[in-house]
C-alpha positions, 0 to 999 in steps of 0.5 A: 500500500502506498500512502502519502497523507498530508490532509491531516497536517493542518490540524497538527500545526501545534506539533511543528508541522505548520512550516511545511511548504510542499513535498517534492521529488518522490519516486515509487519504483518497482513495487509488486504487492497483493493486498486485501484493501480496496484503496491501495494507493492514496496520495492526499496532499493538502490544498496549501501543501502540494506534492510536486514531482511525484513519479510512480513507475512499475508499481503493481498492487493487486487484490488478494480476492479474485476479480476484486478491483483496487483503487488509487486516489489523489488530491493535489498530487502532481506529475506522472505514473507509468506502468501501474496497477491500478491505473493512477489517472488522478495525478495532476500535470 
C-alpha cells in the first residue's frame, strides 16, 4: 500500500508541522504487492501543501480476492505514473 497523507497536517500545526511548504521529488519504483484493501494507493496532499514531482513507475498492487478491483486516489498530487496497477489517472500535470 502506498500512502502519502498530508490532509491531516493542518490540524497538527501545534506539533511543528505548520512550516511545511510542499513535498517534492518522490519516486515509487518497482513495487509488486497483493493486498486485501480496496484503496491501495492514496496520495492526499493538502490544498496549501502540494506534492510536486511525484513519479510512480512499475508499481503493481493487486487484490488478494479474485476479480476484486483496487483503487488509487489523489488530491493535489502532481506529475506522472507509468506502468501501474491500478491505473493512477488522478495525478495532476
